[in-house]
C-alpha positions as CSV (number, residue, x, y, z in Angstrom):
1,M,12.7,-3.4,-9.4
2,N,13.9,-5.7,-6.6
3,E,13.5,-5.0,-2.9
4,Q,17.1,-3.7,-2.5
5,E,16.5,-1.2,-5.3
6,L,13.2,-0.1,-3.8
7,L,14.8,0.5,-0.4
8,A,17.7,2.4,-2.0
9,R,15.1,4.6,-3.9
10,G,13.6,5.4,-0.6
11,G,16.9,6.2,1.0
12,L,16.9,3.2,3.3
13,A,19.4,0.5,4.0
14,A,18.5,-2.9,2.7
15,T,18.3,-4.9,5.9
16,D,17.2,-8.5,5.9
17,K,14.0,-7.7,7.8
18,R,13.0,-4.7,5.5
19,V,13.5,-7.0,2.5
20,L,11.3,-9.6,4.1
21,V,8.5,-7.1,4.6
22,L,8.8,-5.6,1.1
23,R,8.7,-9.1,-0.3
24,A,5.6,-10.0,1.8
25,L,3.9,-6.8,0.6
26,A,4.7,-7.6,-3.0
27,E,3.4,-11.2,-2.7
28,A,0.1,-10.1,-1.0
29,H,-3.0,-10.2,-3.1
30,G,-4.0,-6.6,-2.6
31,P,-3.6,-4.3,0.4
32,A,-2.7,-6.4,3.5
33,T,-3.3,-6.0,7.2
34,P,-0.3,-6.3,9.6
35,Q,-1.8,-9.5,10.8
36,E,-1.9,-11.0,7.3
37,L,1.7,-9.9,6.8
38,H,2.7,-11.4,10.2
39,D,1.0,-14.6,9.3
40,A,2.9,-14.7,6.0
41,L,6.2,-14.0,7.6
42,G,5.8,-16.5,10.5
43,A,8.4,-16.5,13.1
44,R,10.9,-14.6,11.0
45,L,9.7,-11.2,12.3
46,N,8.0,-10.1,15.5
47,R,5.0,-7.8,15.5
48,V,6.7,-4.7,16.9
49,T,9.5,-4.9,14.3
50,L,6.9,-5.4,11.5
51,Y,4.9,-2.3,12.6
52,R,8.1,-0.2,12.8
53,I,9.2,-1.3,9.3
54,L,5.7,-0.6,7.9
55,D,5.8,2.9,9.4
56,L,9.2,3.5,8.0
57,L,8.1,2.3,4.5
58,V,5.2,4.7,4.6
59,E,7.3,7.6,5.8
60,H,9.8,7.0,2.9
61,K,6.9,6.7,0.4
62,L,7.6,3.1,-0.5
63,A,4.3,1.9,0.9
64,A,0.8,3.3,1.4
65,R,-1.3,3.0,4.6
66,H,-5.0,2.7,3.9
67,N,-8.0,2.6,6.2
68,A,-11.0,0.9,4.6
69,G,-13.2,1.5,7.6
70,E,-11.8,-1.6,9.4
71,R,-10.1,-1.8,12.8
72,A,-6.7,-2.3,11.2
73,F,-4.9,-0.4,8.5
74,R,-4.0,-2.1,5.2
75,Y,-0.6,-1.6,3.5
76,C,0.5,-1.9,-0.1
77,L,3.6,-1.0,-2.1
78,L,3.6,2.2,-4.0
79,D,4.7,2.0,-7.6
80,G,6.2,5.5,-7.8
81,A,3.2,6.8,-9.7
82,A,1.8,10.3,-8.9
83,G,-1.4,8.8,-7.5
84,H,-2.6,5.8,-5.7
85,A,-6.2,4.8,-4.8
86,H,-8.1,1.9,-3.4
87,F,-11.5,0.3,-3.9
88,T,-13.4,-1.5,-1.1
89,C,-16.5,-3.6,-1.8
90,S,-19.3,-2.8,0.6
91,R,-20.7,-6.3,0.3
92,C,-17.7,-8.6,0.7
93,G,-15.1,-6.2,2.1
94,H,-12.6,-7.0,-0.6
95,T,-10.0,-4.1,-0.9
96,E,-7.7,-3.7,-3.9
97,C,-5.3,-1.1,-5.3
98,L,-6.5,0.6,-8.4
99,G,-4.1,0.6,-11.3
100,S,-2.1,3.8,-11.7
101,S,-2.0,3.9,-15.5
102,G,-4.4,6.6,-16.7
103,F,-5.8,7.2,-13.2
104,G,-2.4,8.1,-11.8
105,L,-1.8,10.6,-14.6
106,M,-5.1,12.3,-13.8
107,L,-4.2,12.5,-10.1
108,G,-0.7,13.8,-10.9
109,E,-2.3,16.6,-13.0
110,L,-4.8,17.5,-10.3
111,V,-2.0,17.7,-7.7
112,R,0.1,19.9,-10.0
113,R,-2.8,22.4,-10.3
114,L,-3.5,22.7,-6.6
115,P,-2.2,25.9,-5.0
116,M,-0.4,24.0,-2.2
117,R,2.2,21.3,-1.8
118,V,0.6,17.8,-1.4
119,D,2.8,15.4,0.5
120,S,0.3,12.4,0.6
121,M,-3.0,11.2,-0.7
122,D,-5.4,8.7,0.5
123,I,-8.1,8.2,-2.1
124,S,-10.8,5.6,-1.6
125,F,-13.7,4.4,-3.7
126,G,-16.4,2.3,-2.3
127,G,-19.1,0.3,-4.0
128,V,-19.8,-3.3,-5.1
129,C,-17.0,-5.4,-6.7
130,Q,-17.4,-7.4,-10.0
131,G,-17.6,-10.6,-8.1
132,C,-20.5,-9.5,-5.9
133,L,-22.3,-7.9,-8.9
134,A,-22.0,-11.2,-10.8
135,G,-23.2,-13.3,-7.8
């Protein structure tokens, strides 16, 4: 699904700047901080506009905002799955999105069984990544 289709799915107009931010999120290697996104976008977008677009994408459930215990939030695209989770390595700080294949199905079932309406989830796992375990 391209950026214009994602924005339409979220009920948003496909402005040039929103497309740029979605593309930067898609090209990021895992959840990205606003600074990392700003560095990738260069002079094409100022910080205030970037933050406003990120907030809008989160509000329309096209992106997730994640706090891995750092000073800055990290953002990643949502794939439309029922659940989304992150893993952060306690040694190197690497943060990544966990695949939503079977995991997303389990989260979706859990949410369906809860006696309330769930509007958002922020599920985080911490531990030691494969790279640090091997090193």
